[in-house]
C-alpha positions, 0 to 999 in steps of 0.5 A, a space after each residue: 716734905 719741906 714747905 719753906 718759902 726759901 725752898 721755892 724756885 724764886 729764891 734762886 738768883 736769876 743766873 742759876 735759876 736760868 740754868 736750871 731751867 735748861 736742865 728742866 728742858 732738856 730732862 724732857 728732851 731725853 725722856 722723849 728720845 727713850 734715853 731716861 727710862 725710869 731712874 736712869 741717867 743723872 746731871 750735875 752742874 758746877 754753879 760757883 761762878 753763877 752765884 752773885 757775890 752779894 747773894 747768901 744761901 741759907 744752908 738747910 739742916 746738918 752736914 751729911 757725912 761723906 768721907 769719899 769726897 775729894 779734898 779739892 772739891 771743898 766749897 763746890 756749889 752743885 746742882 745734882 739730880 736725886 738718887 733713884 729720881 726720874 729725870 721726866 720728874 724734873 719737868 713738875 717736880 724739880 725741887 722734890 728730886 733734885 738739889 743744890 748742895 754745897 761741899 763743905 770746907 773740910 770736904 767730908 760731907 755737904 749740906 743742902 741749900 735748895 730743893 731736895 724736897 721729897 721724903 727721905 731725898 739723896 743726891 744721885 748715888 754717882 755723886 762722887 763719880 760727878 764730883 770728880 769729873 767736875 773737879 777735873 772740868 775745873 782744872 782742865 776744861 774750866 768753861 765746862 760747867 755741866 756733866 750728863 749722864 744718860 742711855 743714848 739707845 743707838 750709841 749703847 747698842 754700838 758698844 756691844 759691836 766689835 767696832 766698839 773694840 777700835 776707837 779710831 775706826 769706830 769714830 771714823 764710821 760715824 764721821 763719814 757717814 754723819 758729817 755733822 759728828 765731824 763738825 760738832 763733835 770734832 774730837 769724837 767718842 771715847 770707847 770705854 771699857 766696861 766697869 761698874 757703875 758709879 765706880 772710881 774705875 769708871 769715873 777714872 776712865 772717863 776722865 782719861 777719855 775727856 781729855 781727847 773726847 767729847 763723849 764717853 761711851 761707857 761699854 754696854 752702859 750709857 754715855 757721859 758728855 760735858 758742856 758750857 751748859 747742859 745744852 752744850 752736853 746734850 747737842 754733843 750727845 744728840 748729834 753723835 747719836 744720830 750717826 749711830 742710828 744711821 749706821 745701824 739702819 744701813 746695816 739693817 738694811 743690809 748694806 755697808 754705807 759708803 760714807 764720804 771718801 777721804 777728799 770729801 773729809 779733807 775739805 770738810 775738815 779745812 772748811 769747818 776745823 781749820 
């Protein structure tokens, strides 16, 4: 394991350190909720705008080849969790199980700038997907810098239900049952068909969904949300999953919940969304 003083958390600019600490906090919430079993989930932050102009990272080691990076991502500086890392380990071992890296100017590799101290450390196996989504955010939602993938239990369970196949009905069922979702997840959830984890297909489907929705629900797999920071991304998922939990509990109790009627929904939307 590396022990250079430049690997230490104190070496980070305060603007970056504060965002990393938010990730640590959210990782704890994910574990407590049971949404990050073993090595489930991964996180990335695009931090170029947080690095002061007069701050210079020290590159550590040689460029790690990565031929499938998009050319437009050259120069990206990203905080990412590690391959196989347990998100709960971010709480006490963040410098071992996560890193900050810079994609080189040729976009054919990356170099570590901080962290990655565990033996044989590698960034998340879904690095390419994160980079593609971060690039999409830079172009279409430039104030969104955080990408969170995790396993929200009740939302995933609903992705196995026939309701999942009708995206409008799916969102309306949650909105009318839990009005906070309509207020705090106003664009709703994209019901994304199954694709292999980490694949280009899944990344493309996710970017398509993010054009019009706040959350991506991957069929039979997990969820993804973006936000201005990791806390906002977590809040999207926390609120939405509460609605899924309520719906499943109502069904388990043997009744179809009435939910808010059309007039009540219209009043809510006029008050909070107009």
